[in-house]
N, C-alpha and C positions, 0 to 999 in steps of 0.2 A: 505493499499497499504506500503511494506515494505523500510523503507531506509537504504540501504547498503552501502551508498557513505561515505567516510571519508569526515570529515568537510571541510578540503580543497582544496578537489577535484570538478571539475564544470561536469565531467560526468564520467561514467565509462561502460565497455562493460563487461559483464560476461562470459568468454569463453565456448567453447561448447568442449567436450573432445570426441575424435574420430579418425577414417580413414576419409581421404580426403580433403576436403577444410577447411583452417582454420576460422571457423565462430563463432557465438555468439548465445546466447540463450535469452539475455537480454541487453537493454540498457537503463540507468538511467543518466539523466540531470536534475541538479540544476541551476534554475533560480533565483539568488540573487537579493536582492534589491540595495546591495552597492557589488564590486568586492573582493575580497579576496588577488589577486594580488600575489598568492602561484603558479597557475596552470592556465589553460585555463577557462577563466570566461563566461559562456555563457548568453548571454542578449535574445535571439529567437531562438526559432524550427520552422523551416519551413518545411513542408512534404503536400501529399495530403492526404485527409481523403475521404471514402466512407459513403456519406449521403443514407440512408436505405429509401426503395420506389420501386415504381413500374413502371418504372425502376430505380434502383439505379445508384445515380449519383456520380461523382467526383467533390470536392471542395479543395481549398487550404487553408489550416489552418496555422494560427503564433499564436505559445504559447508563452506568455512573462508575466512578473512578474510586477504587480500584476494581477492575474487569479481570477474571481470572484468568483467560486464555483467549488466542485469536481466533475469532468465530466470522461467520458469512451469516448473514438473516435475508431472508425475501422480506422486504417491506412490502405492507399492503397498502392499497390506495386509501389517501386520506389524510390527515393533518400528523404533521411532524412537529415537536415540541421542543425547544430548547429552555430552561429554567435556570435562573442564578440563584444564589444565595440567597437575593433580596425578594425573592417571587416573581420576578420580572422575566417577560418569555419573549423568545424570537420565534416566529412561527412560518411554518414553510407547509406546502400542500405537494404529495406526489402521488402520480397515478400508479404506483407499485414499481420496485426495482431491487438491486441489491447493497445491503446495510453491511460493509465491513467494519469491523471492530478489530484495533491493535492496541493490546495493553503495554503500558511501560511503568517504569518503576515510579515517573513523576506525573503522568499524564498516560489517558486512555483517547485514543484518535477513532472516533467514528465517521465516515465515509460513505455517502448516499449516491449512487448513481443509478440513472435508469435510461431506457430507450426514448421515454418519454419526458417532456419539461418536467422541471422543477420549478414550483414557484413561491415567491418569498412572500407573504401576507405582510404586507405593510401600507399603514394608511398614507404614506406618501404616495402611492400606488392605487388610487381610487379604482381604476379599471381594472386590476388585479384583483382587488376586493370585491370587486362585484362580479367578476367571472367566478371566483371561487365560493362567494355567497350562492351564485345561480348552481353550480354544479352540486353545492350540499343541499339545496332545495331537490334538486333532480334526483337525487342518491336517496335522500328519505322518502319522495315519492313511490321510488322502485323498491324500497325496503317495506312502505306500507301496502303495496302490492303482491308480496310474497307473504304476508304475516299467515295467511291459513296453511300454509308448510312452513313449520319453524325450522330454522337452519339453513332454509332454501337460498334467500337471499346470501349470507354469507359463503356458502358454497360457491354462487355464481361469480362473487363478486374475486374469491380467492384464484377462482380457476380463469379470471380473465388477463388476457395479454395486456401489457400497460399500454403499449402504441394504439392498439384497437380501441381501447377504453377511453382513452385521450380522444380518439377521432370522434368516437360515438358522444363523448360529451358535448365537442365544440359544435357537433350537429344539436345536440340537443339545447345547448344555451341559445343558438342562434334561432332556433324553431320557437322556444320559451320568449324570447324578446320580439320575437314579431307575434305570436300571439296575446302579449300582454298590450300590445300598441303603443309601445312608451318610444319608439325610435326617434321621436322628435324631440327627446329631451337629450342635451350633450353628453351626459356619461353613458347610458344606453347607446346612444348613436357611434359614440366613439368605440365603444365594445364591439358593436357591429362590425362596425369597419375593420376591426384586427381581427376579429373572427375568420372575416371572409378573406383576409389576407393569409391566416394561419391555414386554414383549410385547404387554400390554393396551394400554400408551400410543401403540406404535408402530403398530399394527394399527388403532387409533383416527384416528391422523393419516394413515395411507398405507393405506386399506380394500384397496387391490389385493396389500398383503402376504401378506393371508389365503392367497392362492392362489398365493403365488410359490414356487419351486421349493425343497426342500430341500440339505443341504450336499452331500449325495452326488450328487444330479442336477446342481449347480453345477459342484462340483468332482469 
C-alpha cells in the first residue's frame, strides 16, 4: 500500500480529472497514536463492509489504531465517516470498493479505492451534497420496496458491482430531478447538467453500461 499523505495530514482525497461531477479516485486516512494538532486528526473510520458468502451479508466496520494485521475489506455502497477525538467528522460516500488496512507502530493507514468515483460530502460543495442526498433517498426507496422479504435488499446491495450501481444511481437521480419539476432552480439545474456530462463520460468509457440494469432492477 503506497503512502501518499503528507506527514502532518490526517486524510487526503485523490481528485479525479474529467467532465461531470467533482469526484475522487482514492481516499487515504491515517489513524495515529497521537494527534498532530496540525489538521484533522481522525481516530476511527466507520463504514459498512461486505462479508462474502452465500448469500453475501453487510456488516458494520470500525477501523482504529492500533490494528492487529494487514487486511483487505470490501467496502459496501454508503457513507464512510472519519471521526476525530473531538467528535468532528469528515464524510465520504462510496459505491463500494476495496479498503486496505496497513498497521504500523505509530499509525494505521486505511486506503479506499474503487472503480466508481468516491465523493467527499462537504457543505462547500452543495451540488455534491444534493447528489448524495438524492442517492440516499433512492436507496431508502429501494429498501422499502424490499421490506416484504427480509434481507433481500442487503443481499442485492452487497451483490451489486460498484460501477453499475453508480451508473444506475446517476440515471435514477436524473429521472427523479425531472419528475420533481425543479430544474428551473439553480442547484438542481446545475446538478442536472453535471449528471448529463457524467453519464456521457462513463458510457463512453464503458459502452456496456448503456444496456446496464436500472436501479429498480439492481436493488
